PyMOL Python script that loads the backbone (N, CA, C, O; Angstrom):
from pymol import cmd

cmd.read_pdbstr("""\
ATOM      1  N   MET A   1     -15.221 -64.589 -16.658  1.00  0.00           N
ATOM      2  CA  MET A   1     -15.970 -63.943 -15.606  1.00  0.00           C
ATOM      3  C   MET A   1     -17.434 -64.329 -15.751  1.00  0.00           C
ATOM      4  O   MET A   1     -17.996 -64.316 -16.845  1.00  0.00           O
ATOM      5  N   ILE A   2     -18.018 -64.664 -14.646  1.00  0.00           N
ATOM      6  CA  ILE A   2     -19.426 -65.053 -14.614  1.00  0.00           C
ATOM      7  C   ILE A   2     -20.139 -64.080 -13.695  1.00  0.00           C
ATOM      8  O   ILE A   2     -19.828 -64.006 -12.506  1.00  0.00           O
ATOM      9  N   LYS A   3     -21.091 -63.333 -14.233  1.00  0.00           N
ATOM     10  CA  LYS A   3     -21.887 -62.404 -13.423  1.00  0.00           C
ATOM     11  C   LYS A   3     -23.215 -63.076 -13.147  1.00  0.00           C
ATOM     12  O   LYS A   3     -24.016 -63.307 -14.052  1.00  0.00           O
ATOM     13  N   MET A   4     -23.433 -63.382 -11.887  1.00  0.00           N
ATOM     14  CA  MET A   4     -24.696 -64.003 -11.486  1.00  0.00           C
ATOM     15  C   MET A   4     -25.788 -62.927 -11.465  1.00  0.00           C
ATOM     16  O   MET A   4     -25.506 -61.756 -11.215  1.00  0.00           O
ATOM     17  N   SER A   5     -27.009 -63.326 -11.724  1.00  0.00           N
ATOM     18  CA  SER A   5     -28.137 -62.412 -11.673  1.00  0.00           C
ATOM     19  C   SER A   5     -28.291 -61.851 -10.263  1.00  0.00           C
ATOM     20  O   SER A   5     -28.000 -62.525  -9.274  1.00  0.00           O
ATOM     21  N   GLU A   6     -28.754 -60.605 -10.192  1.00  0.00           N
ATOM     22  CA  GLU A   6     -29.017 -60.024  -8.866  1.00  0.00           C
ATOM     23  C   GLU A   6     -30.176 -60.713  -8.166  1.00  0.00           C
ATOM     24  O   GLU A   6     -30.385 -60.524  -6.968  1.00  0.00           O
ATOM     25  N   TYR A   7     -30.934 -61.515  -8.917  1.00  0.00           N
ATOM     26  CA  TYR A   7     -32.039 -62.272  -8.329  1.00  0.00           C
ATOM     27  C   TYR A   7     -31.600 -63.646  -7.827  1.00  0.00           C
ATOM     28  O   TYR A   7     -32.375 -64.344  -7.172  1.00  0.00           O
ATOM     29  N   THR A   8     -30.372 -64.032  -8.127  1.00  0.00           N
ATOM     30  CA  THR A   8     -29.853 -65.308  -7.649  1.00  0.00           C
ATOM     31  C   THR A   8     -29.570 -65.194  -6.158  1.00  0.00           C
ATOM     32  O   THR A   8     -28.838 -64.294  -5.746  1.00  0.00           O
ATOM     33  N   PRO A   9     -30.126 -66.075  -5.343  1.00  0.00           N
ATOM     34  CA  PRO A   9     -29.819 -66.017  -3.908  1.00  0.00           C
ATOM     35  C   PRO A   9     -28.311 -66.108  -3.670  1.00  0.00           C
ATOM     36  O   PRO A   9     -27.622 -66.888  -4.327  1.00  0.00           O
ATOM     37  N   SER A  10     -27.806 -65.314  -2.735  1.00  0.00           N
ATOM     38  CA  SER A  10     -26.353 -65.255  -2.518  1.00  0.00           C
ATOM     39  C   SER A  10     -25.778 -66.612  -2.119  1.00  0.00           C
ATOM     40  O   SER A  10     -24.640 -66.920  -2.475  1.00  0.00           O
ATOM     41  N   ASP A  11     -26.541 -67.432  -1.384  1.00  0.00           N
ATOM     42  CA  ASP A  11     -26.000 -68.741  -1.013  1.00  0.00           C
ATOM     43  C   ASP A  11     -25.823 -69.636  -2.247  1.00  0.00           C
ATOM     44  O   ASP A  11     -24.872 -70.415  -2.313  1.00  0.00           O
ATOM     45  N   LEU A  12     -26.737 -69.528  -3.225  1.00  0.00           N
ATOM     46  CA  LEU A  12     -26.588 -70.296  -4.459  1.00  0.00           C
ATOM     47  C   LEU A  12     -25.400 -69.771  -5.269  1.00  0.00           C
ATOM     48  O   LEU A  12     -24.622 -70.553  -5.815  1.00  0.00           O
ATOM     49  N   ALA A  13     -25.266 -68.459  -5.343  1.00  0.00           N
ATOM     50  CA  ALA A  13     -24.140 -67.877  -6.079  1.00  0.00           C
ATOM     51  C   ALA A  13     -22.822 -68.283  -5.436  1.00  0.00           C
ATOM     52  O   ALA A  13     -21.875 -68.631  -6.141  1.00  0.00           O
ATOM     53  N   ASN A  14     -22.745 -68.246  -4.127  1.00  0.00           N
ATOM     54  CA  ASN A  14     -21.524 -68.647  -3.437  1.00  0.00           C
ATOM     55  C   ASN A  14     -21.267 -70.145  -3.586  1.00  0.00           C
ATOM     56  O   ASN A  14     -20.114 -70.571  -3.656  1.00  0.00           O
ATOM     57  N   TRP A  15     -22.325 -70.941  -3.635  1.00  0.00           N
ATOM     58  CA  TRP A  15     -22.173 -72.382  -3.849  1.00  0.00           C
ATOM     59  C   TRP A  15     -21.558 -72.669  -5.208  1.00  0.00           C
ATOM     60  O   TRP A  15     -20.793 -73.622  -5.356  1.00  0.00           O
ATOM     61  N   SER A  16     -21.889 -71.846  -6.206  1.00  0.00           N
ATOM     62  CA  SER A  16     -21.430 -72.129  -7.565  1.00  0.00           C
ATOM     63  C   SER A  16     -19.939 -71.853  -7.758  1.00  0.00           C
ATOM     64  O   SER A  16     -19.334 -72.403  -8.678  1.00  0.00           O
ATOM     65  N   LYS A  17     -19.342 -71.028  -6.926  1.00  0.00           N
ATOM     66  CA  LYS A  17     -17.923 -70.700  -7.097  1.00  0.00           C
ATOM     67  C   LYS A  17     -17.035 -71.947  -7.107  1.00  0.00           C
ATOM     68  O   LYS A  17     -16.240 -72.103  -8.033  1.00  0.00           O
ATOM     69  N   PRO A  18     -17.136 -72.833  -6.124  1.00  0.00           N
ATOM     70  CA  PRO A  18     -16.288 -74.040  -6.169  1.00  0.00           C
ATOM     71  C   PRO A  18     -16.600 -74.930  -7.374  1.00  0.00           C
ATOM     72  O   PRO A  18     -15.712 -75.610  -7.887  1.00  0.00           O
ATOM     73  N   TYR A  19     -17.843 -74.929  -7.822  1.00  0.00           N
ATOM     74  CA  TYR A  19     -18.228 -75.704  -9.000  1.00  0.00           C
ATOM     75  C   TYR A  19     -17.433 -75.234 -10.211  1.00  0.00           C
ATOM     76  O   TYR A  19     -16.830 -76.046 -10.913  1.00  0.00           O
ATOM     77  N   TRP A  20     -17.428 -73.920 -10.460  1.00  0.00           N
ATOM     78  CA  TRP A  20     -16.689 -73.385 -11.603  1.00  0.00           C
ATOM     79  C   TRP A  20     -15.199 -73.601 -11.450  1.00  0.00           C
ATOM     80  O   TRP A  20     -14.509 -73.892 -12.427  1.00  0.00           O
ATOM     81  N   ARG A  21     -14.697 -73.462 -10.242  1.00  0.00           N
ATOM     82  CA  ARG A  21     -13.265 -73.641 -10.012  1.00  0.00           C
ATOM     83  C   ARG A  21     -12.841 -75.099 -10.151  1.00  0.00           C
ATOM     84  O   ARG A  21     -11.669 -75.386 -10.393  1.00  0.00           O
ATOM     85  N   ALA A  22     -13.782 -76.010  -9.999  1.00  0.00           N
ATOM     86  CA  ALA A  22     -13.471 -77.426 -10.217  1.00  0.00           C
ATOM     87  C   ALA A  22     -13.308 -77.718 -11.711  1.00  0.00           C
ATOM     88  O   ALA A  22     -12.609 -78.654 -12.101  1.00  0.00           O
ATOM     89  N   ILE A  23     -13.960 -76.906 -12.533  1.00  0.00           N
ATOM     90  CA  ILE A  23     -13.896 -77.089 -13.979  1.00  0.00           C
ATOM     91  C   ILE A  23     -12.732 -76.308 -14.584  1.00  0.00           C
ATOM     92  O   ILE A  23     -12.011 -76.814 -15.444  1.00  0.00           O
ATOM     93  N   PHE A  24     -12.560 -75.064 -14.123  1.00  0.00           N
ATOM     94  CA  PHE A  24     -11.537 -74.170 -14.670  1.00  0.00           C
ATOM     95  C   PHE A  24     -10.532 -73.808 -13.591  1.00  0.00           C
ATOM     96  O   PHE A  24     -10.904 -73.723 -12.421  1.00  0.00           O
ATOM     97  N   PRO A  25      -9.267 -73.592 -13.946  1.00  0.00           N
ATOM     98  CA  PRO A  25      -8.287 -73.137 -12.964  1.00  0.00           C
ATOM     99  C   PRO A  25      -8.725 -71.794 -12.355  1.00  0.00           C
ATOM    100  O   PRO A  25      -9.390 -70.999 -13.020  1.00  0.00           O
ATOM    101  N   GLU A  26      -8.357 -71.546 -11.111  1.00  0.00           N
ATOM    102  CA  GLU A  26      -8.793 -70.347 -10.399  1.00  0.00           C
ATOM    103  C   GLU A  26      -8.375 -69.058 -11.120  1.00  0.00           C
ATOM    104  O   GLU A  26      -9.064 -68.042 -11.030  1.00  0.00           O
ATOM    105  N   ASN A  27      -7.254 -69.104 -11.826  1.00  0.00           N
ATOM    106  CA  ASN A  27      -6.818 -67.897 -12.532  1.00  0.00           C
ATOM    107  C   ASN A  27      -7.580 -67.663 -13.842  1.00  0.00           C
ATOM    108  O   ASN A  27      -7.336 -66.670 -14.528  1.00  0.00           O
ATOM    109  N   LEU A  28      -8.496 -68.567 -14.194  1.00  0.00           N
ATOM    110  CA  LEU A  28      -9.264 -68.412 -15.425  1.00  0.00           C
ATOM    111  C   LEU A  28     -10.746 -68.152 -15.210  1.00  0.00           C
ATOM    112  O   LEU A  28     -11.465 -67.914 -16.181  1.00  0.00           O
ATOM    113  N   VAL A  29     -11.221 -68.187 -13.986  1.00  0.00           N
ATOM    114  CA  VAL A  29     -12.646 -67.966 -13.736  1.00  0.00           C
ATOM    115  C   VAL A  29     -12.839 -67.078 -12.511  1.00  0.00           C
ATOM    116  O   VAL A  29     -12.130 -67.200 -11.512  1.00  0.00           O
ATOM    117  N   ALA A  30     -13.819 -66.184 -12.616  1.00  0.00           N
ATOM    118  CA  ALA A  30     -14.214 -65.344 -11.491  1.00  0.00           C
ATOM    119  C   ALA A  30     -15.728 -65.266 -11.482  1.00  0.00           C
ATOM    120  O   ALA A  30     -16.344 -65.037 -12.523  1.00  0.00           O
ATOM    121  N   VAL A  31     -16.333 -65.452 -10.321  1.00  0.00           N
ATOM    122  CA  VAL A  31     -17.771 -65.320 -10.162  1.00  0.00           C
ATOM    123  C   VAL A  31     -18.016 -63.967  -9.510  1.00  0.00           C
ATOM    124  O   VAL A  31     -17.500 -63.687  -8.428  1.00  0.00           O
ATOM    125  N   VAL A  32     -18.816 -63.118 -10.182  1.00  0.00           N
ATOM    126  CA  VAL A  32     -19.066 -61.757  -9.739  1.00  0.00           C
ATOM    127  C   VAL A  32     -20.497 -61.662  -9.238  1.00  0.00           C
ATOM    128  O   VAL A  32     -21.429 -62.098  -9.914  1.00  0.00           O
ATOM    129  N   LEU A  33     -20.670 -61.093  -8.058  1.00  0.00           N
ATOM    130  CA  LEU A  33     -21.999 -60.888  -7.491  1.00  0.00           C
ATOM    131  C   LEU A  33     -22.298 -59.393  -7.469  1.00  0.00           C
ATOM    132  O   LEU A  33     -21.374 -58.583  -7.395  1.00  0.00           O
ATOM    133  N   GLY A  34     -23.546 -59.023  -7.531  1.00  0.00           N
ATOM    134  CA  GLY A  34     -23.905 -57.615  -7.447  1.00  0.00           C
ATOM    135  C   GLY A  34     -25.253 -57.341  -8.066  1.00  0.00           C
ATOM    136  O   GLY A  34     -25.902 -58.227  -8.623  1.00  0.00           O
ATOM    137  N   GLU A  35     -25.658 -56.087  -7.953  1.00  0.00           N
ATOM    138  CA  GLU A  35     -26.954 -55.648  -8.461  1.00  0.00           C
ATOM    139  C   GLU A  35     -26.862 -55.299  -9.950  1.00  0.00           C
ATOM    140  O   GLU A  35     -25.861 -55.593 -10.603  1.00  0.00           O
ATOM    141  N   ALA A  36     -27.909 -54.675 -10.475  1.00  0.00           N
ATOM    142  CA  ALA A  36     -27.983 -54.347 -11.901  1.00  0.00           C
ATOM    143  C   ALA A  36     -26.856 -53.419 -12.341  1.00  0.00           C
ATOM    144  O   ALA A  36     -26.374 -53.529 -13.468  1.00  0.00           O
ATOM    145  N   ASP A  37     -26.429 -52.506 -11.469  1.00  0.00           N
ATOM    146  CA  ASP A  37     -25.351 -51.590 -11.847  1.00  0.00           C
ATOM    147  C   ASP A  37     -24.044 -52.349 -12.095  1.00  0.00           C
ATOM    148  O   ASP A  37     -23.266 -51.980 -12.975  1.00  0.00           O
ATOM    149  N   VAL A  38     -23.813 -53.385 -11.335  1.00  0.00           N
ATOM    150  CA  VAL A  38     -22.627 -54.218 -11.540  1.00  0.00           C
ATOM    151  C   VAL A  38     -22.761 -54.962 -12.870  1.00  0.00           C
ATOM    152  O   VAL A  38     -21.788 -55.107 -13.610  1.00  0.00           O
ATOM    153  N   GLY A  39     -23.960 -55.426 -13.161  1.00  0.00           N
ATOM    154  CA  GLY A  39     -24.199 -56.115 -14.433  1.00  0.00           C
ATOM    155  C   GLY A  39     -23.962 -55.212 -15.623  1.00  0.00           C
ATOM    156  O   GLY A  39     -23.394 -55.651 -16.622  1.00  0.00           O
ATOM    157  N   MET A  40     -24.383 -53.959 -15.543  1.00  0.00           N
ATOM    158  CA  MET A  40     -24.161 -53.028 -16.650  1.00  0.00           C
ATOM    159  C   MET A  40     -22.676 -52.741 -16.811  1.00  0.00           C
ATOM    160  O   MET A  40     -22.175 -52.708 -17.935  1.00  0.00           O
ATOM    161  N   ALA A  41     -21.964 -52.534 -15.710  1.00  0.00           N
ATOM    162  CA  ALA A  41     -20.513 -52.317 -15.796  1.00  0.00           C
ATOM    163  C   ALA A  41     -19.835 -53.553 -16.374  1.00  0.00           C
ATOM    164  O   ALA A  41     -18.912 -53.443 -17.180  1.00  0.00           O
ATOM    165  N   PHE A  42     -20.292 -54.718 -15.963  1.00  0.00           N
ATOM    166  CA  PHE A  42     -19.763 -55.990 -16.455  1.00  0.00           C
ATOM    167  C   PHE A  42     -19.954 -56.104 -17.965  1.00  0.00           C
ATOM    168  O   PHE A  42     -19.046 -56.540 -18.673  1.00  0.00           O
ATOM    169  N   SER A  43     -21.136 -55.713 -18.466  1.00  0.00           N
ATOM    170  CA  SER A  43     -21.430 -55.854 -19.891  1.00  0.00           C
ATOM    171  C   SER A  43     -20.608 -54.897 -20.745  1.00  0.00           C
ATOM    172  O   SER A  43     -20.486 -55.107 -21.951  1.00  0.00           O
ATOM    173  N   LYS A  44     -20.042 -53.851 -20.148  1.00  0.00           N
ATOM    174  CA  LYS A  44     -19.232 -52.893 -20.897  1.00  0.00           C
ATOM    175  C   LYS A  44     -17.757 -53.302 -20.970  1.00  0.00           C
ATOM    176  O   LYS A  44     -16.973 -52.653 -21.663  1.00  0.00           O
ATOM    177  N   LEU A  45     -17.377 -54.357 -20.272  1.00  0.00           N
ATOM    178  CA  LEU A  45     -15.988 -54.809 -20.318  1.00  0.00           C
ATOM    179  C   LEU A  45     -15.660 -55.339 -21.710  1.00  0.00           C
ATOM    180  O   LEU A  45     -16.530 -55.901 -22.377  1.00  0.00           O
ATOM    181  N   PRO A  46     -14.423 -55.169 -22.155  1.00  0.00           N
ATOM    182  CA  PRO A  46     -14.073 -55.540 -23.533  1.00  0.00           C
ATOM    183  C   PRO A  46     -13.779 -57.027 -23.730  1.00  0.00           C
ATOM    184  O   PRO A  46     -12.655 -57.396 -24.069  1.00  0.00           O
ATOM    185  N   PHE A  47     -14.764 -57.865 -23.523  1.00  0.00           N
ATOM    186  CA  PHE A  47     -14.600 -59.297 -23.770  1.00  0.00           C
ATOM    187  C   PHE A  47     -14.654 -59.561 -25.263  1.00  0.00           C
ATOM    188  O   PHE A  47     -15.412 -58.912 -25.985  1.00  0.00           O
ATOM    189  N   ASP A  48     -13.857 -60.504 -25.728  1.00  0.00           N
ATOM    190  CA  ASP A  48     -13.896 -60.882 -27.133  1.00  0.00           C
ATOM    191  C   ASP A  48     -15.162 -61.663 -27.477  1.00  0.00           C
ATOM    192  O   ASP A  48     -15.724 -61.503 -28.561  1.00  0.00           O
ATOM    193  N   HIS A  49     -15.606 -62.507 -26.550  1.00  0.00           N
ATOM    194  CA  HIS A  49     -16.742 -63.384 -26.824  1.00  0.00           C
ATOM    195  C   HIS A  49     -17.683 -63.416 -25.623  1.00  0.00           C
ATOM    196  O   HIS A  49     -17.672 -64.385 -24.863  1.00  0.00           O
ATOM    197  N   PRO A  50     -18.498 -62.371 -25.437  1.00  0.00           N
ATOM    198  CA  PRO A  50     -19.450 -62.422 -24.319  1.00  0.00           C
ATOM    199  C   PRO A  50     -20.526 -63.467 -24.596  1.00  0.00           C
ATOM    200  O   PRO A  50     -20.941 -63.658 -25.739  1.00  0.00           O
ATOM    201  N   ALA A  51     -20.956 -64.120 -23.572  1.00  0.00           N
ATOM    202  CA  ALA A  51     -22.056 -65.080 -23.683  1.00  0.00           C
ATOM    203  C   ALA A  51     -23.122 -64.675 -22.674  1.00  0.00           C
ATOM    204  O   ALA A  51     -22.816 -64.362 -21.523  1.00  0.00           O
ATOM    205  N   VAL A  52     -24.332 -64.683 -23.103  1.00  0.00           N
ATOM    206  CA  VAL A  52     -25.439 -64.318 -22.236  1.00  0.00           C
ATOM    207  C   VAL A  52     -26.393 -65.492 -22.140  1.00  0.00           C
ATOM    208  O   VAL A  52     -26.598 -66.238 -23.097  1.00  0.00           O
ATOM    209  N   HIS A  53     -26.960 -65.630 -20.976  1.00  0.00           N
ATOM    210  CA  HIS A  53     -27.836 -66.769 -20.738  1.00  0.00           C
ATOM    211  C   HIS A  53     -29.038 -66.310 -19.928  1.00  0.00           C
ATOM    212  O   HIS A  53     -28.885 -65.711 -18.863  1.00  0.00           O
ATOM    213  N   ARG A  54     -30.213 -66.586 -20.425  1.00  0.00           N
ATOM    214  CA  ARG A  54     -31.472 -66.382 -19.716  1.00  0.00           C
ATOM    215  C   ARG A  54     -31.727 -64.926 -19.348  1.00  0.00           C
ATOM    216  O   ARG A  54     -32.145 -64.639 -18.226  1.00  0.00           O
ATOM    217  N   PHE A  55     -31.486 -64.024 -20.254  1.00  0.00           N
ATOM    218  CA  PHE A  55     -31.802 -62.624 -20.013  1.00  0.00           C
ATOM    219  C   PHE A  55     -33.280 -62.373 -20.247  1.00  0.00           C
ATOM    220  O   PHE A  55     -33.899 -63.002 -21.104  1.00  0.00           O
ATOM    221  N   LEU A  56     -33.837 -61.454 -19.483  1.00  0.00           N
ATOM    222  CA  LEU A  56     -35.137 -60.914 -19.827  1.00  0.00           C
ATOM    223  C   LEU A  56     -34.928 -60.047 -21.060  1.00  0.00           C
ATOM    224  O   LEU A  56     -33.850 -59.472 -21.208  1.00  0.00           O
ATOM    225  N   PRO A  57     -35.899 -59.926 -21.945  1.00  0.00           N
ATOM    226  CA  PRO A  57     -35.689 -59.143 -23.169  1.00  0.00           C
ATOM    227  C   PRO A  57     -35.165 -57.728 -22.913  1.00  0.00           C
ATOM    228  O   PRO A  57     -34.277 -57.268 -23.631  1.00  0.00           O
ATOM    229  N   ALA A  58     -35.690 -57.037 -21.916  1.00  0.00           N
ATOM    230  CA  ALA A  58     -35.241 -55.665 -21.631  1.00  0.00           C
ATOM    231  C   ALA A  58     -33.770 -55.651 -21.214  1.00  0.00           C
ATOM    232  O   ALA A  58     -33.022 -54.755 -21.608  1.00  0.00           O
ATOM    233  N   VAL A  59     -33.359 -56.625 -20.431  1.00  0.00           N
ATOM    234  CA  VAL A  59     -31.958 -56.700 -19.997  1.00  0.00           C
ATOM    235  C   VAL A  59     -31.067 -57.042 -21.185  1.00  0.00           C
ATOM    236  O   VAL A  59     -29.985 -56.472 -21.325  1.00  0.00           O
ATOM    237  N   GLY A  60     -31.495 -57.942 -22.023  1.00  0.00           N
ATOM    238  CA  GLY A  60     -30.729 -58.303 -23.210  1.00  0.00           C
ATOM    239  C   GLY A  60     -30.495 -57.104 -24.113  1.00  0.00           C
ATOM    240  O   GLY A  60     -29.402 -56.940 -24.655  1.00  0.00           O
ATOM    241  N   ARG A  61     -31.518 -56.257 -24.281  1.00  0.00           N
ATOM    242  CA  ARG A  61     -31.357 -55.049 -25.098  1.00  0.00           C
ATOM    243  C   ARG A  61     -30.332 -54.111 -24.469  1.00  0.00           C
ATOM    244  O   ARG A  61     -29.514 -53.528 -25.181  1.00  0.00           O
ATOM    245  N   GLN A  62     -30.363 -53.957 -23.152  1.00  0.00           N
ATOM    246  CA  GLN A  62     -29.383 -53.103 -22.468  1.00  0.00           C
ATOM    247  C   GLN A  62     -27.969 -53.624 -22.664  1.00  0.00           C
ATOM    248  O   GLN A  62     -27.050 -52.841 -22.905  1.00  0.00           O
ATOM    249  N   VAL A  63     -27.784 -54.924 -22.565  1.00  0.00           N
ATOM    250  CA  VAL A  63     -26.455 -55.516 -22.748  1.00  0.00           C
ATOM    251  C   VAL A  63     -25.975 -55.278 -24.169  1.00  0.00           C
ATOM    252  O   VAL A  63     -24.818 -54.912 -24.372  1.00  0.00           O
ATOM    253  N   MET A  64     -26.841 -55.479 -25.161  1.00  0.00           N
ATOM    254  CA  MET A  64     -26.433 -55.282 -26.541  1.00  0.00           C
ATOM    255  C   MET A  64     -26.089 -53.818 -26.814  1.00  0.00           C
ATOM    256  O   MET A  64     -25.147 -53.537 -27.554  1.00  0.00           O
ATOM    257  N   ARG A  65     -26.845 -52.875 -26.222  1.00  0.00           N
ATOM    258  CA  ARG A  65     -26.508 -51.458 -26.383  1.00  0.00           C
ATOM    259  C   ARG A  65     -25.153 -51.162 -25.762  1.00  0.00           C
ATOM    260  O   ARG A  65     -24.352 -50.436 -26.351  1.00  0.00           O
ATOM    261  N   ALA A  66     -24.886 -51.704 -24.599  1.00  0.00           N
ATOM    262  CA  ALA A  66     -23.600 -51.483 -23.922  1.00  0.00           C
ATOM    263  C   ALA A  66     -22.464 -52.066 -24.733  1.00  0.00           C
ATOM    264  O   ALA A  66     -21.381 -51.481 -24.765  1.00  0.00           O
ATOM    265  N   ARG A  67     -22.668 -53.199 -25.391  1.00  0.00           N
ATOM    266  CA  ARG A  67     -21.628 -53.850 -26.177  1.00  0.00           C
ATOM    267  C   ARG A  67     -21.262 -53.036 -27.418  1.00  0.00           C
ATOM    268  O   ARG A  67     -20.131 -53.123 -27.896  1.00  0.00           O
ATOM    269  N   ARG A  68     -22.196 -52.249 -27.944  1.00  0.00           N
ATOM    270  CA  ARG A  68     -21.940 -51.470 -29.160  1.00  0.00           C
ATOM    271  C   ARG A  68     -21.075 -50.244 -28.884  1.00  0.00           C
ATOM    272  O   ARG A  68     -20.459 -49.707 -29.805  1.00  0.00           O
ATOM    273  N   ARG A  69     -21.019 -49.802 -27.656  1.00  0.00           N
ATOM    274  CA  ARG A  69     -20.283 -48.568 -27.333  1.00  0.00           C
ATOM    275  C   ARG A  69     -18.812 -48.813 -27.287  1.00  0.00           C
ATOM    276  O   ARG A  69     -18.040 -47.889 -27.030  1.00  0.00           O
TER     277      ARG A  69
END
""", "prot")
cmd.dss("prot")
cmd.show_as("cartoon", "prot")
cmd.util.cbc("prot")
cmd.orient("prot")
């Protein structure tokens, strides 16, 4: 699952979906769009290996707190 930033323009986020699906089978990748509340819910999902990229420090701290719960 890939959660795009809420600051990512929706046309760019929608453009990226076929890109990811070209690399991974459709049943193995999902691109999720939404605001910060969606991101927080996303970070609480029980992934074995979450990967974060380009977080602002405050957002990174929130994700790490959510992962500990």
